[in-house]
N, C-alpha and C positions, 0 to 999 in steps of 0.2 A: 721257446727257450732253446739255447744252445748246448749242444752236448759234447764234451771233447771225451770221447772213447780213446781211451790209450790202450791197445792190445800188444800183450806182451807176445813177442815174436813167439810162436808155438814150437817155431824150426829150432830155436835153441835148444828145447825139450824133445825135439825129434817126434810131434804128436802133429796132427792136424788141426785145423784152426776151431772145429769144433768135432764132437766125439758123441757114441752112445753107449747105450748100456753094454753091447757086446763089445767092445772093445775095452769097455771099463773089465768087463769079466776075465778078456783075454790079457790084460795088464795085470788084475790080480794072480791071475795063474801064473805069471811069467815071476811074478813077485815072489810067489811062495813057492817055485822051484829054484829061487837062487838061495844059496846057503847064507848064512847071518856072516858079516863081515866082507862078503863081497861087494866090491866097489860099485859093480850094476844096481845094487840095490838102492842107493841113494837117486839115480837117475829115473828108476820104475818108480819110486815114490812120490817124488815130484809131476812125474807125468801122471799118475793116477789122481792126484789132488787136483792137478789143471782139469782131467777129466771131469770129476764131481764137480767142479765149479762153473766149467759150461754148460754139462749136462743137465744143472740147476737152472742155468739161465733158458735153456730150451724149455725146462717143463713152465718156466714164469709164463713163457710165450703162451705155450699150450692153454694153462689155467684160464690166461683172460678170454681166450675164445671157447673155453668148456662151458658147460651149463654149472648151477650152483655145485651139486654134490660131485660132477667130475672133479670141479675147480680146487674145491676143497680138497680131494685125495692128491691133486698133483702139488697144491702148496705144501700139503705135509711131507709128500715128497722130494720137494726141493730142500724144503728145509733140513732134511735127514741127508741129502747129498752137500750142501753147504757144511754141515757137521762135519761128516766124512772128512771132507777139502780142508777144514780147520784142523783136526788132528793130523794128517798126514800133513800139513806143512808146517805145524808146530814140530812132528815128528823129526821131519827133515832138516831144519833148523837145529835141533838140540841134537839128535843123534850121528848128523854127518857133516863132516868139513866143507864147507860150502865156499867157491870163490867169492869175492866184495860183489861183484853184479849178482849173482844168481841170488846172492843170502837178501839183497836188496829187492828184488824182485818178489822173492817169496816173502820177506814182511810186509810188503807192498800190497799182497794177497791177504794175509792175515788180517790186515785194515780194513781191506774191501768184505772179508767175509764178515768179522764182527758188525761190521756197521749194517748190512744186508740182513744180518740176525738180530739186530736191535741191541746190539751190545757197543754201543758207542762209547762207553768207557773204557772199555777193553780195546777197541778200536783207535783210541786218541793218543795211546804211546806210540802206535805202529804209524799212524800217520807223521806223527813230529819227527819219527825217523826219517821215513823217507823224504820228509822236507828239510832235515838236517843233511842229507847224504848228498852231493852235486855232482856224483857220477855218472848216474842215467837221468837226465835232465827233463825227460818226459812224467817219468816217476813224480819227480821234485815238483813238476808245475801242479800236476793231479792233486799232487798232497796239500799244495798252497791252498789251491781250491777249496778242498776238504775242511782245512783248518779254517780257512776266511768265511766256509757257508756254516761251521759248528760257531764260530766267536759271532756271524750274523745274527743266528739263531737265538744265541744268548746275549743278543744284545749287546755284544761288546764292539760298538760301531766302530772307536778309534783303532781297534787292533785287526777288527775286517777290512777297516779301509787301508791300512799298511799291507795290509797280507795281499790283497787285490792288484795295489798299485805296484807290490813287489813282482807280482802275477805278469802285470805288463811289460815289465823288462823282460821276461820269460817266452812271453807269445810271439810269432811272428809276425806273420800277417794277417790272422783273424784274430783280434782282440775284439772284438764285439761284445763275446760272452763277459768279459770282466768289467767292461763300461757298463754294460748291464746291470751286473753286481753291485758295483759302485753307486748307479743311480738309484738301485733298491735303497744303500745305506744310507746316501743323502735324504733319500725320501722317509726313511723312519728318524732319521734324525729333525726333518721339518723342514730342510734344506731343498726344498723343492726346486728354485732354479739350477742349483747345483747338479740336482737329481737328472733334469731336462736336459742339460749339458751334455751328461754324461750319455743319457740313456738315446739322446740323438745319434751318438756314433757309432750305435748297436743296433740303428733302424735297418740298415742294409746289409746283406751278404757280401761275399767277395765277389758274387754273380753279378750284384747290382740288384737282387729279389729282397722284397722286404720282407721283414721277420713279424711273421701274423703275432706272436705272442709278444715282442717288443712293441710292437704297434699298438696293441690293445691297451698294453701298461704306460704307452707314452700316454695318449689319450686320458688313462686314469689320472697319470700325472699331472696333464695340462690342466682338467678338470679340477686341481687342487688350488689353482690360483684364485686369489681374490679378485674382486673389479666385474665389468660388467659383462666380461666374456667375450668383449669383440676382438680382442687381440688372439684369442685362441681358435674363436670360431675361422677367424681369416687364415689361422696356421694349418687347421684341420682342412679347410676348402682346398688349401694347394697341396696338402697329401692327399685329398679325393682326387683332385685333376691328375696327378702324376699317378697314383694306383689304380685308378678307376673303381675304387669302392665308395659308394655311395652311404655306406652306413654308416661311417665314420663321424657325420654330425649327429646322428642319432644316439652314437655312444658318448660324444662330447655330452651332447644334451644330460643324458642320464647319469654320467660321471657329476656333472655341477650337482645334479640332485642329491646324487649320493652323498658328496660331499658338504652338503648343506649351503650351498649359494645355488638358491631358486632363483635367483633375479636373474644369473648367466645362464641358466639352465632354460630358466622360461625364453630368454632370447632366442638361444639356440633352438628351442623347439618351435619357436615362432616361424623363425627362418628356414625349417625343416618343414613346417606345416604349409608354408606359403609355395615351395616347392613342391610337396607331393602331399597336396589337401585331402589324405584320405581320413576317412571318419575316425578310426583309431588314432591319429596325430591330433586332431581336432578336438576331440573329447578328452584326450589327455593334455592339450594346452588348455582346453576349458578350467578344468580341475585346477592346474597352476593358475592362472589367472586368479580363480578363485581365493587360492591360497594368500597370493599377494596382495589380495582387495583391489584386485586393476579391473574395477567394474565397468569403464568405460570399452576396454577391450575386450571383457569379459561379454557385454553385452551386444558388440561389435559381431563377436566370433560366432554366438548362438544365432546370432540373426542370419548368417551365413551357411548354418549346416543344414544341410537337405537331406534330413533321414532318411537312411537307407533302409530296406526292407531287411531285417533279420536274415534273411534266405540268402542275399546276398553275401553276407559275410562268412568268413570260413570260423568253424566251429570254436577254436581255441581264442581268435580275434574277437567274435562274440562276445564269448563268456569274460574276456578281457574289458570289454568296452561297457559291457552290462558291468561288471563289478565297480567300474570308476563312478557310472552314472548312479549306481544306488549309492555310493558312500557321498558323491555331490548332493543327491536328493538328500539325502538322512542330515548331511553337515548344513546345508541351506535352510532344510525345515528348522531345525532346533534355532538358527541364528535368527530367522525370519522372525521369530517372537518377538525378540529384542531388539531386533532392527527393522521396522515394517517397510522399509526404502527399497528391503531387497525382496520383496515380495514377487514383485515379477520374474525378477530372474530365477527364482524359486520355480515358480510356475512354467517359464519355458524348459527347464532340465527336466520336469513332468512330463510335460508334453513332450519332449524329444526322446525323453523314456520307454512313455506308453505306445510312442508311435513303433520305436524300434523293438519294443519286446512287449507285444499286446499278450500275450500269453505268459507271461515270466508269473511264477509265484507269488511274488508281492505287487503285481499288478493293480489288483483292488486297493492295496494297504496304499500306494501311490496316488490311487484316483482319490481315495477318501481324502489323504492329505490335501489333495490340489484342492477336491471341494472345500475343506475348511479353511484355505487361504484366498482362494479367490473371492471377490465380494461384488461380483457382477452378477446379478441373477439369470440376466439373458445370456451372458456368456457361458454360465453353469448349464443351462438348459439345451443351449446350442452343443456345448460339446456332450454331454449327458447323449443327446440323440445321436453324436457321432460315434460313439463309443459302443451304444444299442447297437447300430447298424455295422458297426465293422465285425465282419467274419471270421477273422484272424484271431478274434478273441476267445476264449473258450470261458465263457461264463457260467458259472453256477446257477440256476434257478436262484438260490438265495440272493447270489450277487445282482442277477439281473431285476428281482424284486428291489432290492435295494436303491438302486437306479433310477428304477420308476415313482420309487415312492419318494424319492429325494426331488426327482424333476418335478411331480404332482405339485409337492408342495410349495416350490420355489413358482410355479405357475399359480398356484393359488394366493402366492403373496405378491406377483406380480399382476394381478387378473387376466392371466392368460387363459382362459376359462377354458378354451377351445383344447389347449395342449393338455391342460388339467382331465378334462374327460376322456384324450384318446389315452392317457396314462392309466385310469381309472378303469377303462374298457377292458386293456391288456390285463391289469394287476386282480380284476375279479375272476377275469379265467384262471390265474394262476395259484390263489390264495386256496387252501383248504380250509381255514379256520374261518368259521361262520360270522363272526365279528368282524373280521376285516373284511369277507365279502359284503357285510351291510355297510361299513367305510367307504368302500368302492362305489357301491351304488348311490350312498348318500352325497357322494363328491361329485358324480356324475348329476344326480337332479339337481346339486348347489349350483353345478357350472351354469345349467339351463337359466336356473334363477338367477344368477348374476349379470346372465346375458338380458335377462327381461323374459325369457320364453317361459314363459309362466303355465302357457297349455302343457306344455312337456315336463317342467319340473313338477305341478302338482299332484299327477298321478303315481309318479314315483316317489314323493314323499308320503303319500297315503297308504303306499303299498306297504313301506318302511314302519308305517304307526303301529298296523295291527294289532287292534285292543282284542286280545282275550279273556284278559282279565286273573287267569291263570300263574303268569309270571310278571316280575316288576320288567317295565321296557329298559333297554339298554341305553348307550349313551346316543348312539346313532340314531334308534327310534324317538327320542327325547328331542334331539336337534332337528327331525323330520316333522316332527310335531309343532314346534316352535313356527318353522318356516312355511308348514302348510297353514296355519293362522295366520301368520303374514299375507301370505298370497289372498286369503279372504280379506284380509283388513285391507289391501291396497284396490282391491277389488269393489269395496264399499259394501261387500256381501257379508254385514254384522249377523244375519239371523244365521247363516250358514257357519260362521265364524264361532258363535256360540254354542251348536249344537255340536262341533266337532272338539270344542275344550270341553265341555258337558262330556263329552266320551270318556275323556281322561279325570274328570273332576271327580265323578260318580264311582271311580275306582280308589278314590282319596283314602280310604281306612284299609284297604290292602295295598297299598303301595306306602308304607312310612318312611321309606327311605328317599322318596322321591318329592320330600316336605319343599325343598325348594325350588325346584321345577314346577312343581304344582301352583305353588304360591305366584311364581312368574304366569303362570295360564291364568290364575284367577286374574290377577291384576289386568291382562289381556283381555279377557273377557269381558271384565271390567268396562276396560277402554274403549271395548266394542259398544257396549251397552250405553254409555257415556255418548258416543258419536250417533249411535241408533237414535238417541231421544235428542241430539241435534237436527237430525233430520225430519224429526215429529212435528218440529215447528214450534207456534206458541202457544203449547197445550199444556193442561194442568197437569197430563202426565211427563211430561218432557220437563216440569219445573219438578215434580216429586221426585224426578231421578236425578236431576242437577242440586238438587237440597239434599238428599242424601247423600250424596260423593260427597258435598259440602263438608255435611254435618260429621262425616268419616276423615275428613282429611285427604280425603282422595282427587287426583285431577286438578290441585290448588296450583292457580288460582281460577283456572278455568271456569271448574265446577261450580264454585263461588260468584262467578262475576255472572256466567248465565243464570244461576239462581236468582240473583240480585234484579238482573235486568229482567226476566220474565217474572218475578214478583210486582216489581212496580208496572210491568205493562200491565198484569192480571190485577193489578191491586190487590196483592196479598200483601196487608200490612205487616202481620204476624212473621209470615217467611220471610220477608224483608229484613225484621228486627233480628230475627235468629241468626239470617246469612252475616248480618253485621256484627252480630255478637260473636260470629263464630270466626270471623275474619279481622276482628278486634279494630274494627276501621271506627275509631273512637269519633273522629270530625263528623261524619257521615251518621254516625249511631246516636250521638246526641241532637242532629235535627230530627231522626224520624223519632227517638224518644219525644222529642219537643212537638212535633207536628201530630204526632198520636196519642198525644193527652197523657203521656208517661214522663211528668215533669220531674219527679223525685229522681227517676234513673238520671233523666237528662243532665239533672243538678249534679247527681253524684259522681258521673261523669267526667262533668266539667272541673268538677273540685279535685278530681284524681290528675286532670291535666296541668289543674294551676300547681304551681309550686307553692303551697299554703307556708309550710315551714319556714322556706329563705324569704317569705313576705313580700314574692314578686309579683304577686298579682296586681292586676288593673283595677281602676275602677270598675268599669265595663266589665269585666270579668264578675267580679263582686255583685254589682248590683243586678246582673245577670240570673246568676246562683240565686240570689235572694227573691227574685221575681219568679222564678220557677219552681223552688219550693213552696213559695205563696200560692201559685195556681192549684197546688193542688192540698194546700190547707196545711202542711208543715212548717206550722208556725216558729216551733221553736228553732229548726234549723235556719229559717229565713234571718229571726232575729239575732242567733251566732253569726250571722254574715253582715249585719247591719249594725251590730257592736263593733265587728273588724272596722268597720269604715268609719265609725265615730271614732274609733282608737286613733285611726290613721291620722284624720283630719284635724285631731287636736294638736296633733305635732304638725302638720302641712298644712299649706292653703288648699283652700278647696279651687280646683280650676272653673274658669266661669261658666264652663259649657255645662257642666257636671251638677252645679249646685240647685239647680230648680228640681233637677229629678230625684237628690238627694234629700231634698227637702220633703219634696211629696212624697217619696217612699217612707219616711221618717214617719210624717205626718199620717200615713193611711195603716201603717203600724202601732199607730198608738204609740211611739216611741219618742215625740219630742215633750221634752222635761227641761228641767232645770240645766240637768247635766249638759244637755244638749246646747248649753249657752257655751262650752267648752271649745265646740267646732270653732274653727276660726273662718266664720261666717264674713260675707262683706256686709257692709253696713247696713243698707235696705232688708236683706236676709234676716241678720240680727234682728232687726224692730219690727220685723213680722213673727219672728218668734217670740220676741217678747210681747208683742199684743195678742199672738195666739197663746201663750201662756197666762196673760193676763185674763185673758176671754174666757176659757176654762179653767179659770182657777186653779191654777197650776202653778202659778207663781209664789215669788215670796217677798220681802222687803225689798231686797235688791232690782229684781225686776219691775217690782211697783215704782222705785225712784227713776229707774233706767224709763220706764214707760213713759210717766208723767212729764220725764226732764224734755221729751221731743217738744220741739219746738212748732211742728206742724199735726193740726188733728190726725187723730189716730183713729176715730170712728167714735160712737158713741161712749163705750165705754171709758175711753180717756175723757171726754166732756163731762161724763157722771162722774168721775173722779177730781175731776178741776172745779166742778160744781159744790160736790162736797164740801172738796177743802175750803172753797170761799165762804160758804155758811159753816163751816166750825170757825174761819177766823173772824167772820163776823160776829160770829157766836162769843165767842173771846173778847173781842174787842169791847162788843152791848157790856158784859158783864164786869167792868173795871169802871166803879166810878169815883170820881175824884172830891166828895165832899168829906168834911170833920177831919178827923184827925188824919196825918200824911198827905194831903190831899195835894201838895207839890209833887210828891214822889210819885203818887198813882196820878197823874193827870199828865208826868212823863210817861209813865208805862201806857195809860191809855193812847197818847200821841203815837208811840211807836208801834202799838197793835194795829192802828189803824193806818199807818205807813205800810206795814207789811200785807194787809190785805189789799190796799191800794196797788201796791207794786206787784204782787202777786196776781190780782185781777187785770192789771194791765198788761199782764206778761203772755198772756193765753186769750186776751180779749178779741183778737185779730183770728184767730183761730177756729173761734164759736159760730153758731149760727144766728143769725137775727133772732132768734128767738131766745139764746141763752145770753146773746150779747145785751138784750133788752132786760133780762134777768139782774145780769151782773152789775148793767149799768144802775139800775134800780136800786141794787145792794146798796152801790158805793154812795148813791144821792141819798139814800137813807141814814148811810152810818154818819156820812156827814152833816147832816141836816139836824140828826139825834145830839150830835155831839157838840152844835151851835147852840140846838135849845137848851143844852143841859148846860153850858157854860152862862149863857143869857139869865138861864133860872136858878141862879146858884143864888143860895139863901142870903140874905146882909146877918151880920153879927148884931146880938143883941145890945142897947145902949148905946150906938152912933148918931150923931146928928143927920140931918138930911143931907147937909152939904156932903158929908164923908159919903152919905150913899150915892148921892148923885155921882160923885168922883168914880167911886166902886162900880156904879153901873157904867160909868162910861168905858172905865176901864174893862170891865168884862165885853162890851160891846166892841171894841177895839180886838179883845183878846178872838171873840168868835169871828170877827172879819172875814179870816181865811177863809174859815171852815163853810163861810157863807157862801166865799166864793166860789169854792170847789162845790157847792151844793149846788147853786146856778150852774156852772160847767156841765157838772153830769146832767142837769135838769135838760139843759138846751141838748146835751147829746143824746137824749133818750127822748126827746121831741123828734130828732131828726130820725132816729131809729124808726118811732112809731109811724111816720110819716107812711102815707099808704098801707098800714097795717087796718085789718077790717073789723080786729076785735081789738079790747084793750084790755082782757082778762088775761094777761100775761102775769104772774105774781112776781112782785119786784121786793115782798118781804120775805128774808131770807129764812125764816120761823116758818112761814108758810112754804118757800119753796123746800127747804130740807125736808118737811113734812112731807112733800109729793115727790119726792126724790124716789125712783126704784132704778137699780142695776139691770143696765138693760140682758133681755135673755139671747144665749146663742142659739139659732137651732140646730138640733141635731137629727143626724139621720138616724132612723129606726135600724137597731138591728135583726136581720131576717134569719132565722136559722135554715140555712139551706146545707147543710153539710152532704145531707142524704143526696139531695137533689143536683148537687154538684157531682158526687161520686157517678150518679147514673150518668150525666152528659160525657164523662170523661170514658166512662165505658165504652159510650157508643161511639167517643172519638178515636178511642183505642183501634177499633175495627175498622171505620171510614175516618182518616185524618181530615179529607177534604169535603166532608157532608157540610155544606152552607148553614143548614139547617139545624145542626147541634152547634156550629161555630156562631150563628144568630144568636140561639136560645142562651148559650154562656155567656157573650157580650149582654143580652137584656137583663141578665139576671143580676151581672155585676151592676147594671146600671141603676137596678131598683134599688140594690145597695147602698149606692151612691159612690160606688168606687169606680171611677171614672178611669183611673189609670188601668187597672186590669181591663174594664171595657174598652179601653183604646187599643191594647193589645189584641185581643178579638177581633175587633174593627180591623186591625192592620190586616191580620190574618186574611179575612173575608175580602179587603182589597187585594190583596195579592192571587187570591184564588179567584176573582173575576177578573183580573187582568189578566191572567194567563189562560184563562177561557175565550177572552176576546181575541 
């Protein structure tokens, strides 16, 4: 900064330019020697005031160079000298008559003293007086400066601007200081361009030398501009070329940052870094790129940074760089949690920091942050190995263990078992806690295990297991036990596995907290037992093992499948059924129940399988269920299903393929009755049913009518009924006589009966056998012959003459002629039927025939009491379902009972077995 030092010419006061305390004492002595009123006292008083003034200035210089305590004493003494000077100037002005110029100078000195003593309020009136006088121009100019500075400090910028501009009119050649002050006035008012124009005028002194302080402020003013900074950079580069000062661009850059124009500051800093790529510049620029979120430039720059060892940096520089890097790391760590796209940048900053400051107090914190963000396990493992091998790092044992644990964990995850083993070997030597030592040894064994080095792994696991029964094993012993068992399992050494498992299982009561783990071992042991049974082959012992686990619900479905397979191979039917019951294989179970004679169980399962309530069962299902119940003599349940079938087919037509089986089944079950007619039978089956009912005397009037209405012969019973009917009609016709009273009406009645007899007989005559036809024709011939005789034998009325009698006889003969012809016709027919007959003993009289008729007897099979025998045979079938002897016995038993349908069932089973044997 320019200072215009206006020195009052001491020659005017008769004094040197500066004095000392000896001179002060001399002048004070002279002053005391002069009497009051002496004119010389005025001059000595003013000279003594000047001496104190300049001595205070000398003391100020000494205080600036002195130590703290001495400087304080000098400052106090300088203050006292100024106060004395102030008092002397006041006295001189007040008590003596001074010429105008001397008074102006004294008042000017008062203003300066008040100002130096910090009493600016008291100094102001004297500055104004110095400004208003126009006699001493250098004092007036200095007063203008002081008043302008006062106005500037009070932010009275208009007043200050006016005063400085007035000062420009008073200065001669060196007006740079005034321009400099005006620049600050404009800068304070925000008029940057005006400020720059003014301050540019004060950059160079009269000798063409740059004013350092002005240059510094000029750079600061330039940085107040907005924009991208390109113009300002050009101006500063020109100044750098003219002055040779290389630091101006850096000042401009940081001026921009101070003014908040980070974009322009970063532009300047980038140019500076390009020209002078020091680590400090690069790191500082890196931070600014981050602040502006210029990620492309950020990435490009950190890729260019070649970290230098911290020993190559000056202490202060290293400290600043470390501070920036730490700040960057903290900021990026926080931001990357929200924006994962900048995680790479964070990792790079951490890498640079850790390379530059490996022994930093926060190095481990940076390392943990880096590890928390980096997602690539292999990169992590490589980096940790580098950190561990870097001798510059002062890792504590705790820090080293943490890094090795992390590397081991990553190696385990990545199946890098060689690395895992290496880290665990180190940690086993570093750990002091027994549990951690066991963990490291376990992981060493585990790494061998994962690399299939089972011979190396197994002894280590066995060593960790160490059962002594005194204390509950820890986590690593438990896991070692499991893997030892697994190795035995892989080797198929099942006996050793079970022995190893038993070492722990025998301690079960002592180790209640290991319930889950011991349960797992029991499961593994059982698995080994199971696999051992598998190796045993097709033996009863293997079947016993498989069936036990099947029954317990273990190793499903394999245990049950194996048990099922072996029970079939070993023909252990009871075990096979038990297995099927366990697995709930209803389809297979139904079959096995059936083949082993457990018919009721088979039927019950079929019933459960059949949606009875929804009535969606099929004919085949129902008939099969009924058959199974019947085979085990459970007739009540059989009849229940047969009743369902009857009810269904009362509403629906029976499929042709099922009709015969239904009929036979109902017949064998004794379920055919008049109610069975409600079923929608086919025509032939209905005839057969009616015939059956009539033959077994289970019919009624309606069945009888329908039975006799058949045009074709329905067998002996049908013939019997018709012959009996013909005899009844013949007898009824014979009983009607037509002699005497109402003869005419009775004769018509007789004719009606004989016509009915004739019609009925001829309707069925062709369906009779020869014998029955002869009998019927004989009855008809007899009926017509007897009627003819009765007509001709009609008695004559009494009292009539012979002529009338002759007429009557002639009329009766004519009346009997048709019956005579009928008699002859049936006689001829009878003779034709009798041709070739060896006997003529066939009765033709209805009375004889009626007496001889007997209802045909139906042969019935004797009911055999065989319940116990069937139960016995079924018991044999339970044990050996494929015994041909047992099945043959059941077949023969049902044949004897006349139950061919059930016999056929067993015959079918025999044929199937024989076919399978072939």
